[in-house]
C-alpha positions as CSV (number, residue, x, y, z in Angstrom):
1,M,-0.3,0.0,-0.2
2,N,2.8,2.6,0.7
3,E,4.5,1.7,-2.3
4,N,1.3,3.0,-4.6
5,I,1.3,5.9,-2.4
6,K,4.7,6.7,-3.2
7,E,4.5,5.6,-6.6
8,L,1.3,7.8,-6.9
9,E,3.5,10.7,-4.7
10,I,6.4,10.4,-8.3
11,Y,3.5,10.1,-10.3
12,A,2.1,13.8,-9.2
13,S,5.4,14.8,-8.9
14,L,6.8,14.0,-12.5
15,E,3.4,14.9,-13.7
16,K,4.1,18.6,-12.3
17,Y,7.4,18.9,-13.6
18,V,6.6,17.9,-17.0
19,N,3.5,20.6,-16.7
20,E,6.0,23.2,-16.0
21,L,8.1,22.1,-19.2
22,H,5.1,23.8,-20.6
23,S,4.1,26.7,-18.6
24,D,7.3,27.7,-17.8
25,Y,9.5,27.2,-20.3
26,E,8.1,26.5,-23.2
27,V,5.7,29.6,-22.7
28,W,8.8,31.5,-21.9
29,Y,10.5,31.2,-24.8
30,A,7.3,31.9,-27.1
31,K,7.0,34.9,-25.3
32,S,10.9,35.9,-26.5
33,V,10.5,34.6,-29.6
34,R,7.1,37.2,-30.4
35,K,9.4,39.9,-28.8
36,I,12.3,39.3,-31.3
37,Y,10.3,39.1,-34.0
38,W,8.7,42.6,-33.3
39,I,11.8,44.1,-32.6
40,W,13.2,42.6,-36.1
41,Y,9.9,43.6,-37.8
42,I,10.0,46.8,-36.5
43,M,13.5,47.9,-37.8
44,Q,12.7,46.2,-41.1
45,I,9.9,48.1,-41.6
46,L,11.8,51.3,-40.4
47,T,14.7,50.8,-41.8
48,A,12.8,50.2,-45.3
49,A,10.6,53.4,-44.9
50,T,13.3,55.7,-43.5
51,G,15.1,54.5,-46.6
52,F,12.0,55.6,-49.0
53,V,11.4,59.1,-47.4
54,F,14.9,59.9,-47.4
55,A,14.6,59.5,-51.5
56,I,11.4,61.4,-52.0
57,V,12.5,64.2,-49.5
58,S,16.3,65.0,-51.5
59,S,14.6,65.3,-54.6
60,I,11.7,67.8,-53.3
61,A,15.3,69.5,-51.9
62,V,16.9,69.0,-55.4
63,A,14.1,70.2,-57.5
64,L,14.2,73.2,-54.7
65,G,18.0,73.7,-55.2
66,N,19.4,76.9,-53.9
67,E,15.6,77.2,-51.7
68,V,16.3,74.4,-49.4
69,I,18.8,76.3,-47.6
70,K,16.0,78.7,-46.5
71,N,13.4,75.2,-45.5
72,Y,15.7,74.1,-42.8
73,H,12.5,71.5,-42.3
74,L,13.8,69.7,-45.2
75,T,16.7,70.3,-43.9
76,I,16.3,68.6,-40.9
77,Y,14.6,65.9,-42.4
78,L,17.6,65.5,-44.9
79,V,19.8,65.1,-41.4
80,I,17.6,62.7,-39.5
81,L,16.0,60.4,-41.7
82,P,19.2,58.8,-43.2
83,A,20.3,58.7,-39.6
84,F,17.0,56.6,-38.3
85,S,17.4,54.2,-41.3
86,S,21.5,53.9,-40.5
87,A,20.5,53.5,-36.6
88,S,17.9,51.2,-37.3
89,A,20.3,49.0,-39.4
90,N,22.8,49.2,-36.8
91,I,20.7,47.7,-34.9
92,I,19.4,45.0,-36.8
93,I,23.3,43.6,-37.5
94,R,25.3,44.4,-34.3
95,F,22.5,42.6,-31.9
96,R,22.0,39.9,-34.6
97,I,18.2,39.9,-34.0
98,Y,17.3,37.4,-36.5
99,D,19.5,35.1,-35.3
100,L,18.7,35.5,-32.1
101,W,14.5,35.2,-33.2
102,M,16.1,31.9,-34.8
103,I,17.7,30.5,-31.6
104,R,14.9,31.5,-29.1
105,E,12.5,29.5,-31.9
106,Q,15.0,26.5,-31.4
107,G,14.4,26.7,-28.0
108,R,10.9,26.6,-27.9
109,I,10.5,23.8,-30.0
110,E,12.8,21.9,-28.5
111,F,10.7,22.6,-24.9
112,Q,7.5,22.0,-26.5
113,N,9.2,18.5,-28.3
114,L,10.7,17.7,-24.6
115,H,7.1,18.4,-22.8
116,N,5.8,16.5,-25.6
117,E,8.3,13.3,-24.8
118,G,8.0,13.8,-21.0
119,K,4.1,13.3,-21.1
120,A,4.3,10.0,-23.3
121,L,7.4,8.7,-21.2
122,M,5.7,9.1,-18.2
123,L,2.4,7.2,-19.5
124,S,4.8,4.3,-20.4
125,A,6.6,4.2,-17.1
126,K,5.3,1.2,-15.2
127,S,6.9,1.6,-11.9
128,E,8.7,3.6,-9.4
129,T,12.1,3.7,-10.8
130,E,10.9,4.3,-14.5
131,L,9.1,6.8,-13.0
132,Q,12.2,8.5,-11.3
133,N,14.3,7.8,-14.8
134,V,11.6,9.8,-16.3
135,Y,11.8,12.2,-14.3
136,Q,15.8,12.2,-14.2
137,Q,16.1,12.3,-18.4
138,L,13.6,15.2,-18.5
139,V,15.9,17.0,-15.2
140,K,19.2,16.7,-17.5
141,R,17.7,17.1,-20.8
142,T,16.1,20.7,-19.7
143,K,19.1,21.8,-18.2
144,E,21.4,21.2,-21.8
145,I,18.6,22.8,-23.5
146,E,19.3,25.7,-21.7
147,D,22.8,25.6,-21.2
148,D,22.8,25.7,-25.3
149,Q,20.4,28.3,-25.3
150,Q,22.8,30.4,-22.9
151,V,25.6,29.7,-25.3
152,R,24.0,30.2,-28.6
153,F,22.0,33.7,-27.0
154,F,26.0,35.0,-26.0
155,S,27.6,33.6,-29.2
156,I,30.4,36.7,-30.2
157,S,29.5,36.3,-33.7
158,K,27.6,34.5,-36.9
159,V,30.3,32.5,-37.7
160,D,30.6,31.2,-34.6
161,L,27.5,30.6,-34.3
162,K,27.3,28.0,-37.3
163,Q,30.4,26.5,-35.6
164,L,28.6,25.8,-32.5
165,N,25.4,24.6,-34.6
166,S,27.4,22.4,-36.4
167,N,29.2,20.6,-33.1
168,V,25.9,20.7,-31.5
169,D,23.8,18.1,-35.0
170,S,27.2,16.3,-34.5
171,A,27.5,15.9,-30.8
172,K,23.0,15.0,-31.4
173,S,24.0,12.8,-34.1
174,S,26.4,10.5,-32.1
175,V,23.9,9.9,-29.4
């Protein structure tokens, strides 16, 4: 009887952990993906729009000739628009927004898969020992995903990221 109670407690703990994989990890990654996507999207639109508007304003300035000096609004636009375009393009490039978006999406997918795998393993476990093994597997895999995400997120350059991706892929294929 005590063995059944202990097994039920372990099952409940495992079920709680599997649900946390979704509610705590997968949802956090999904929110991070959306936030990074919107930053990337806004910066892309800002870069394109300011470049387009600059082309129009500079055409007007050329058409006005010497009158542009008297119209300080046009002069300000001719200075500010390329600055905004350059700043948004630099943010995209320097902060590797697209790469960060990809990294977080990969983390979200990995946690979604881990959550689904955890549910399946939990349902197939037939003993207390198997339940404990499933829990240990899930905790280990969670740590691996988090460590991988940390390294990828803080990698120095695209070259480092490509090298890291190839190392991770070769390590996964050897397992």
